N, C-alpha and C positions, 0 to 999 in steps of 0.2 A: 279814608283807606280802600282804595283801588284794587278790586284783586284781579288776578288772571282768569277769565273765564272758563279758560280748557281746563286751572285746577279746582274750578267749584263747579264745576259739570265732573269731573272727574272724583270728585268728594261726596256729592252727593248719591251718585252711582255706588260706590262701593259701601257707602254708611247704611244705605236700602237694602243690598244685597247681602251685610253682616245680620242686619237685623233680620231680618228676613230667617235665614239660615239658624239664627241662633233660637227663634221661637219654635222653628219646627223643630231641633233638637230637643228646646224645654220639655214642649208637650210630649214628644216620642217619650224621650226617657221617663218623663212623670209619668206615662200610661205604662209602659213597662214594669215600673217599681210598685205602681198599683196590682197588677196584674200577679207580680213573684212573690209580693210577700201581704196579701191580705189575709191566706188560708192555709192550714195547714196542716197533716195529717193528725189523727188522736194518737196519745201516748195511754201505752197500757201497761198497767204493773199488776203482775202474777202474783197474787199470794199464795204462801207457802200453802200445801193440802192438809188437813187436817180430819179428825175424826178417829173413829174404832175399823182400821181394815186390818187388811193383810199383810205382812210385813212385804216392802219392796214397794206397793201399791201407791204410798205419797207420792216418791219419789219417779215413778213412772210417769202418774198425772203432770206431775209439776213440770217434768222434764217436756212430756208431750204438750199443754197448753204454751209453755213459751218458747219451743220450736212452731208451734200453728202460728202465732203473733207475727213473730219474725215472719215466717213462710209466705202470709199473707199481706205480707207489705202494710205491716203497722208498726208504731216506733214502741221498742221494748225500754222502759224505764225501770232502775235500781228499787227507788222508794215512789209511798206511794202518794211524798208529797207533790213528785214531778209529775204526775199522773193527772188524767184525766179521767179516766175511765181504771174500775180494777176488777180484775178477774179473779174470783175464790172457789175454790172447789172443797169438797169434803165428801168421807165415806162413811157411810154407815151399814148395817148388816141391815138385809133385804128380809122383810120379816112378811111378805105378800102386797097385795094390790091395798088390803084397809090403812096401810102404813101411810099411804097418798089421801083414805077419805078425811077432808078437811077441806076446810073454805081456804083456798088460794086460787086466787086472782090469777095469778101467773104462769098457769097453766096445770096445776094439779088436781087429782078428784074431788070431787062434792059427794058428800053422802048420799043427796037424793041422784045422785046423776045415773045411777045403775046398781044393780043388786048381784054380784058379780056369780052367787050360789046358783041362781036362777036363768041369768040371761046370755051365760057363755062365755067365752073369754075375750069377743071383741067388746071390749070396754068404748063409752063414749067420747071419751077424753083422753086417749091411751099419749103415753108416756113414752119414746118422743113421739112429736105428730107424724099421722099417718101423710107421706107424698108417692102419692099415684103418679109419676110424671114420666115422659118419656118412654111409653112402655111398661115400666116397669112396676111391679103389682106387691101388695103388700101382703101379708098371711099372720095370723094369731093362731098359734100351735094350743090345743087341749089333749092329756094325757087321759084316758077315761077306756077303761077294760083292759086293761092292759095295751094299750095302742095308743100312739098321736098322732092324732088328726088335726089338719091346716083348716082354717076357714078363708077363704076370701072375703077382704075389705072391703074393698068396691062395691058391696051390695048393701043398700041402707037395712033390709030384711038381717043385715047379719044379727043385727041388736036383737033380736025377737033368740037369737042363738038355732036358730033354725034355715041357715045357709041354702038358698036355690040349686046349687051344684052340692053333688056329693064329694063329700069330704076326701082328701087324700089322703091314705090311711100308710102308715110308715111302720115297720115293724120295729120293735124294740131293740136297740143297739145297747152298748155299753154305756155311752154318753146317756141315754136316757132311761137307762135302767138306774144309774147313781145319783140317785133322788140325795141322799146323804150331805153331796158340797155344798157348804156354806154360797151361799149368792149375798153379792156388797151392792148396794145404789151409791153410783158416782154422782154428786149435784154439782151444777159448778149454776153461779150466780154471775150476773154484768150489773157493776154497780156503780153510779158515778162518786166519782172520788170525793167531791164537793160537798154534797148535802148526804151520802150513804143510801141513796134510795135506788133500790131494786128497779134495774130495767127491766132485766129478761132473767128467767130461770128455767133450766132445763137438766132431765134426768138419765141415768144410764145404769140400766142394772147390768150384771156382769158376774162371772163367777172367778175367772182369770186375767190378768192384765196380760195381751198378747196383740198380734197385726190386727187382728178384725178389731180389738178394742180403739185401739190406735188412729183407726179410719173414723171410726163412730164418732172419738172424740175432736177430731178433724172437721167432721162435719157441723158439731155443736158449735165451734170455734167461730164456724165459716157464718152461719146460721145467725150467730148472735153479734156478730161484727158489723157483717154486709148493710145494716140499715145505720152505721154510725155517718152521722155528714162531717165533711172537714167543715174544723174548726177555725174562728176567726185568730190569725196570729195579735198574740199581745206582747209582740214583740217593740223594746224599747229602741224610739229609732234613732236617739242618740251615741248606742253600741254597734255601730257597722264599723266593719275595718273600711270603707270605703266611700267616700262622698263625692258626687259632683255636682255643679253649683251655677249657675248663668245669673249675670248681674244686669243691673242699668247704672252707670257712671254717672255722679257729676264730680268736675274735675277744674275744680278754680286754679288758675295757677297764675302766681309774680313773675315777672322777667327783669331782673336788675341788670344793667350794667352801661351802656352810656345815658340810658336814663333808666325810667322803670313805667314797667309797661302790665296794667291788667287784664287777665281775661277771664271776666266771671261766668258768661255763657256759653260751655263748653261742657258737653253731654259725648258720652261714650258706652261701650259693651264690653262686655267680660267674662271668658268661662274657665272653669278654674276644677281643678281635682283634687281632693286631699283626702293622703294616707295615714290612717293612727296604730300606728304600730306599737303604741303604748295606752292604754288607757287613758292617760295625760297629756302628752305627746303627740303632733300631727306633723306632718310636712307635707306642704301645698306647694301644685307650682299649674301658673295659669295663663292665657294669651288675653289683651285686651286694647281694641282699638278707641284710641283717644288722637280728637284734631290737636293743632299747634297754632297760634295767633300769635306770631311775633313782630312786634311793630309791624312792617305792611307786610310780615312774610306769611301764609297760609300753607301747613301743614298738616301731615297722617301718619301717626306715629303708630309702630305695633310698639308693645309693650309685654314681657314676659317678666312676672313677676314669681319670685321660687321665698317661701319664708320657714318657719319653723314656730312651730302654735306652741302653748301649754294649755290642754283644755279641761274647764271647769263645771261643774253639772250640777250646781245647786236646783232644786225643786224642779220646775220644768224646764226649764232656762239653758243655754249652754256659752261659757263666756272664754272666749280666745284670744287674751293677747298675745302680740305675737311682732317681730322683726324680721325683714328680709331685705334680698338686694331685685333689683328690678335690669333686665336688658332692653336697652329702648333703639329702635330699630326706624329711623324716617323710610317714610313709603312714597314721598313724590319728590324726594331730595331739595326740598328746597331751605331744610335746615338740618342742621348737623349738632345732634343733642347729645351730650355727655351717653359714653357705651351703658355706662351704668351709675344705678342710683341707689338708696337706701330706702327704708321705709320702715315704717314703724305705727300702729295700731292697733285696736282692738275689733272681733267682731262679737255681736251678740246675736242667739239663735234664738227664735221661739217654736215650738214643736207644734205644726200646723199641715191634718192630713196626714199624707205618707212622707214627708219633711218637715222642713223647717223652713220659714220666713228668717233674714238674715237683713243686721243693718249692721254697719262697714264703715266707723270711720278710719281715715287715716292722713299722714303727714311724707313728704318726701321729700328729698334734695338730694341734689346730683352729685358724684364725688368729684369730674373736673366742670368746667369751664365748655357750656354749649356756645353756641356759631350763628351766626349770618354771616351773607356779604360787609356787611357793616359793621362786623366786629364782636367779640365775646359776650358772653350775658352770660348769670347765676338763675335758675329758675326754684322754686319754690312752690312744691304741688299740696294740697290739700283735696283730697279724695274721698267723697260720702258716695257710697254703694247701698241699694237696698235690693236682694234677690232671693233667692230661693234653691237649698241646697237639699237632697235627698241619696239615702244612703244603699250600700248593696253590701251583701254577706255579712249579715249581724256574728258580732261576738259572742254572743250567748247558743251557739248551735251545739253547745255541752248536754244541752238538756235532754237532748237527744242519746239517751246512756244506756246504749245496749249490755 
């Protein structure tokens, strides 16, 4: 067979450009998929507050905790099963600093740390922790001899109970004199949902729930959650709404007309998109470039296959039997292929990285006879493609359940 050199040169240039464009698109979209889907924010479950507090305190703290989790841009879920971490609060009557004198590696007091009766109001391990930042100073109050004194915590000598500067004296007011008001301790813990291990614990001592207490709860939640890292997403790549796929094609063809011609060394490239509108049914639309060699006529075809697929997901695999119709257009005008052809096949998918490796055998026939200058012929086409498919927009986003 003698080929027209102009067609041969055009064919080679077109195929090289198409392969380059598809390779660039593949690496770009694969990189985007890796960046967008590998990590997610932590899911937090707020457990109902328990303990023995005043009426209304349980609801106040629970609402404040859930509000702060959402306000600080974490995912709030309704059940512990769906969560990564649990915030749990409890209320107990406050009985004095000795209430925390126990071995508490998470920030409570220890018996050997301090003797409150002799050293003054500034503990060695204050709860909550002292934060003298941005010009802000922390003070501890101590009531003695009918007055309230405030001690500056920025001085190490305060642990001796003798501050360097004169303490600020505040005359007793109605609130200070009302020492009979019951005080409570709100304890907040952050625990790992999987193991139950407590990651962080903080305390808040209060008399009544008001705006000031709400602000302190906000600080507690922020301090606990700020160091939680992004979590690697554990999303099944088989459960997405949309997929993109790039393929390398081997398409041997048999032409039957005045004689029979077989073209085995026939390779092409393809790109397709697939939409899963149901868990077990999807539609696919693609474009592929394949060569055509009928008798002495060389051509390049643009095919646009559209298919309906049934999706099965056994074990770690995806199995998609399908059937569809392809639109066929000649790019070089040397042949007149049938405008439409039908095809049937099955695609096998195996999870690999952020997507799936696919193997796709297919058989196809024309609806009408194709033709060249010598006459008409029928085409029988076998296609075997190997590709990579990656998904977008996970279906299981409902896990973020506010």
